[in-house]
Structures are given as C-alpha cells and as structure tokens.
N, C-alpha and C positions, 0 to 999 in steps of 0.2 A: 443484486449486489454489484459492487464496482467491478470493472473489468480493466485490465491494463494491457491491451494488445492493440496492434495496428497493422495496416497493410504494409508490406515490404516487398521490395524487388527481389525475386528469386531467379536471378540470371545465371550466375556462375555456379560451378560445382566444386565443392571442396576436395582437395586431394585425399584419397582414402589412406588411412593409417595401416601400417603393417601389423600383423598379429602381436609382435613384440612391442611396438609403440602403443598399440591399443591397451595391452596389459599394463604397461607403465603408466599410461594416462589414467586408467581406471583406478590404479593403486593410489595415485596422487589425489584423485577426486574423492575417494573414500576417506583418506586420511584427513583431508580438508573438512569434509562434512561431519566427521566424527567429533571434531572440536565443537562445532555448533550443537551437535546432538547431546554432548556433555552438558552444555549450558541449559538446554531444554528440559533436562531431568529435574532441574531445581524449581521449575515453575509449577503452580497449582491452579490450573484453569477450572472452570465448573466441573463438578463431579461426574456429569453425564457426558463429558467430552474428554478425549485424549489428544493432547498436542504432541507432535513429534517432528523431528527433523528426519526426513526420508534419506538415509545414507545410500541405499541402493534401490532407487525407485524403478529400475529397470526389471526387477524381480516381480513376476506376475502375482497379483493378489489372489487369495483363495477363491475358488470358483463360487460364483454367486455374490461376491463382495465387491463393492465399488471401491476401486483403488485410486490413488492420487493421479495416475495417468488417465483414468476415465474422467476424473474431474476436470483436469486441464485440457482434455480433448474437446471441451465445449468451444474452444477458440478456433476449431477447424472450420466453422461456418463463415460464409462470405469471404471477405478479403482479409480475415484475421489469420493468425499463424497457422501454417499447415501442420499436419500430423508429423511430418518428417522434422520440421523445425522444433516441435515439442520434444520429440524423441532425442534430437541432438542435445537439447538443453538438459533434459533429464539425465542423459548419459555424460554430461560435462564435456561435450565435444564442441567443435566450431559450428557456427550457424550454417544454414543451408547456402546462403550467399557468400560464405567464407570471409566475411568482414568483421565478425564478432566472435569472441571466445567465451564459452560457457564453463571454462575450467574451474572457476571459483563460484560455481553456482550452488545455491542452497535451496532445497526443496522442502517445504514444510506442509503439514496437513493437520486438519482438525477432524477427528473421527468420533462416531458414536461409540460410547464405551460398551454398549451391549452388542450391537450389530457389527461393529468394526467398519462400517461404511464410511467413506470419506465424505464429510459434509462440505468442507471448505478447504482450498489448497492454494498455494502460492509458490512462485519461483522468483528467486532473487540472485543477484550477482555481487560479489564483494569487489571493490575497487580501491587501489592504493593511489591516492591523488596527492597533488601538491599541498593540499590542505589537511591531509590525514586520511584515514580509512572511511569510506562511505559504502553504503549498501544501496544497490539499485533494485527497486521492486518492479519487475517487468509484467508478470501475470498474476492475477488475483481473481479467484472465482468461488462462488457458493452455489450449491445445488438450487435450481430454480424453485423447487417446492419447499426449500428451507429459507428462502429469502424473507426479510422482514422479521426474523426471529433472533436477530443480533449475533448469529454465529460468525458472520464476517468481522464484526467488532471484536469478538472474543479472540479470533485468530490474529487480528492485527495488534491487539494488546500483547499477545504472546510474541509476535514478531518484533515489536518494539523492545521487549525485554531481552530477547535472545541477541539481537544485533548490538544492543547497548553493552551487554556483558561481553561480547566479542571485541569490544573496543571501538566500534563505529561511532563517528561524530555526527553523522547525519544519515537520513533516509531519503532517497530520491524516488518518488512515484512517477513513472511515466504513464500518464492517463489519457485514454481516449476521451473524446467530447462527451460520450454517453456516461462516463464514469466520474468525470470531473466534479460534478455537483456532490457526489457521495464523499469524495475525499476532502473537499473544502468544508462540507458540513461537519465532517469528523473533526477537522482542525478547529472550527468555531466551537464545537462542543467541548473540546479539550481545553480551549482557552477559557471557556465558561467555568469549567470545573477547577482549573488550575491557573487562575489569573496572574499568579507570580511566576509561572513557568516561562523559561526563555523561548522565544520564537524568532525565526529568521525574519528580517525585514523584507527579504525576497521570498514571497510564498509561492507564487506561481509564474512561470515564464512560458509564454506562448508566441509563436510566430504569427504574424498577421494573416498568413494564408490559412490558418486553422480557425479563424474567427467565424467563417461561414458554417463550418462544421459544428461549432458550439451553438449557433443560433438554430440550426436544424435539430440538434439534440434536445434543445430546450423546448421546442415546439412539441416534441414527442413525449415529454414528461407528463406524469399524472398531475392532478390539481394540487395535492399535498407536496409533491416533489417540486412543483413550480414555486410554491411559497418558500420552500427551503432554499431553492436556487436563487431566488430574488433576494432573500435575506442575506445569504453569504456573499452574494455579488456586490452588496452595498458595503461590505466590510473587509473585503480582500481585493487588493489592486492587482490587476494583471499587468505584467511588465514584459518588455521585449528583450531586455538584456539583464543579466544577473547583477545584483548589487554586490558591494564589496564583501558582504558576509558569506556569500556562496560562490563568488567568482573564483576563489582559490580551489574549488572542487572541480573546475572545468580546465580543459586544455587551453593554453593561450590562443587568442583569436584576434584577427584583424578585420577591418571592414565594417560596414553598417549592419549587415545581416548577421544575426547570431543564431546558430542552429544547435548549439550544444552537442557537438560531435564528441565521440568517445564513448557514448552510451548506446544502447541497442536502438532506441528510437529518438530521433531528433525532434526539436521543438516544432518543426513544420508538420509532424506526424502525430505527436503526442505532447500534451502539456507537461512541463516539468514542475512538479510540486515538491517543495522542500520541507522536511520535517526535522526539526532540531531534537536530537535524542537526549538532551540534558534535562528535559522535563520528566514529569511522572506519567501516569496513565497506563500502567501495566500491572501484572500480577505479582511482582516482586515487592510492591509497596503497599497495596491495598486490595480489597475485594471489590467486585462489581455488585452494585445494588441489584438484588434479585428482581425487583419489580420492574427496573428499567431494561434489564437484559432478558427477562423471561426465562432465566435458567437458575437452577440451584447452584450456589456458589460454595466452593470448598477451598480453603487455604491450608497452609502447612500447619496452622494452629486452629483447632476447633473453636477457640475462643473468638476468632475473628470471622466466624461464619455468619453471614447475614441472614436474619430471619426471613422466612418466605413471604410473610405478610408485612415486611418492614415498610414504613412510610418513606416516601421520597420527597425530599425538600426541593421545591422548585426554585431555581436560580433566576436571577435577572438576566437581561441581555449581556452577552460578553462584551469585553472591551474591544474596541475597534482594532484591527490590525494596522490601520493607518496611524501616522503620527498625529499628535494632538494639534500640531500646526495645520496639517492637511485637513483634519476634521473641522477646525475653526473656519477654514476657507469655505468648506462645503456647506457649513451651517449657516452662513450669512444669507439673509433674505428668506430663510426658511421659518415658517411660522412656529412659534413656541408651542402652539397647540398640537402640532403634528407629532403623533407618537406611533411608532410601528409595533405591532403585536409580535411578541417573540414566539415563533413557531417551534423553536427548539425545546421549549418546556412542555409542549403539548404532545403527548404520545397517544 
C-alpha cells in the first residue's frame, strides 16, 4: 500500500513546552480533532471495518491489540520518519527539526471490527491557505499482510468524505517515489468511475531532482504494478510548477525552482499530488462494489447494500487528464491500429 513519508533533516531540537503549555496545547488538539471525529460518525464503511478519527492516539491500545501508533511505526525503517517524529505528530506538537507544526493534525484509522486491530492508518494536517482550507496527507500505511485487499482504498474513501465535510477544498498527498504509482492509479480509477467529476489540471508536481528516485522505484515494481504505472504515466503529466488552479494553495514564490514550501515535505523530497474534493468517491454518496473491494459493504440504509455476488461492469479506459489539444498533438503520427489494453479493469 502507498506510503507518504520521506527523509528529513533532524538537526535542531525544539524547545520543550512547560507543563502548563503542554496542557493547553493538548486541550486545543483534542478540541480540533473532535470536530473531525463528529463527521466520521456519519460514515458507513464496510461492516467488518471501523473507521475512526483518533482524538487521543497517545493513549496506549489494549494489550495484544495493534494500535494506530504501531501502524504508523512502520515508517521508522531506513531514512523515513523517526519514532520521535511520529510521536510528535500524534501528539499535535512541533516536528523534531522544529520547522513544522502538527497542531492541526488529524489521525485516522481503519480497524478490524472483531479484533480491533488497526489495519490501515493515516496522519494529515489541515492548512488555511490563500485559496481556502486544504488538508495535507503526510503518512498513509496499511499492514503488509493486508495489502492488496482494498483496505487502503476503503480508508482513503473515508478520508475524502471526512475532510470534505470539514470544508476542505483540496487534498494534497505528499508521496514518496515508491507510492506515487498507487496514488496516480487511484486518481485514474476515480476518473474512470466519475468521468464528470472535477479534477485539477495540475495533478502532480515534482522537482527534477526526484526524477531519478522515480526511475529507481519503477524498476523495483512487480510486473502488474509496472503495467499500471506505465498506464497512468501516459495519462497524467508531471509538472515542475503549480498551475493556476492549485497555485493559490501555496505560499507566494519567486525564482525558477519551485519547492512547495509550507508543507512538511517539499517537491524535491516528495511528489505533490493534488486531489479535488468536489467529486464523489466516498461512503456518503454510494457503496463500494463488493467484488472489487473484496469486502462486505454496509451503508446507512440496508437497501443500498451491495450483494456479495454482484457483477461488476467493466468500464472503458478513463479520459485522459491532459487537454484534448495536448492529446491531439501526441496522437499525430501514431498508428490508428495502436490500442493499449486497459489494466485497470483487470483485477
């Protein structure tokens, strides 16, 4: 499943808060997260899963149960975020290098309804920008043994609904090279299912220095993943600077090099993938087809429940994210007999 973390410099040490300051900060963090928790209660994910906003994730899970902190701890390996960085984020404090504030962080989880083990988890941060409220998705993880079972997709559907209800206009995913294919594939599938849904013309922003990392990550993909990656690469353009539709969400910048400062990870560390929250794709609007998700689906109304053996209609290739003029240019000289198989309809 996709991961959204990257190497960071851990040089300086944040000034410790006094007990009074810590108490006040924790009170603010809890109040902020409770608003999101209220929205989460209105969602109806698959019946064998429980989606929740973790208001106080610093409270230890019951013994023998995998908690959200355990799930996010998988980012400890290699150059990814340290245990201390994750603890700071869960607690709503400043980052280890003291350059980023997790005060408006939102921690979400998807747990097994029977065992209460955390299957998938994510950490986000809300930002008030010149273009309105947006939410930055920093870390996203699914248990390795539960990968390829659509739990990550279920969690992300819930995330889209919750942040949309909170008034966010866009979701920014800061993705490592290893996870970029997953996020782009999700966007193409979303476009396939909702061809009329609005999408940003600027889908992915990446600094040139990260291109080598993308090539390396692509070589490490499995055969099926490579097919998917090639497919979405032909339909989504990578840009170096934000277009007018998402530029309003960034701080003003000058010069040739755009880094996307103001968020936890800049474009020379993680790709910035923008998702418009005006479209569908969540649990407030419709159920997920059981055959595609591999999960029993339950909505607020039993009439909307999808039969377990329901047939899935295969869609054609999604519309290109490029403009029609851009596609016309690219199609010149290409044989009309060339047809690319749509890997997204083959499960």
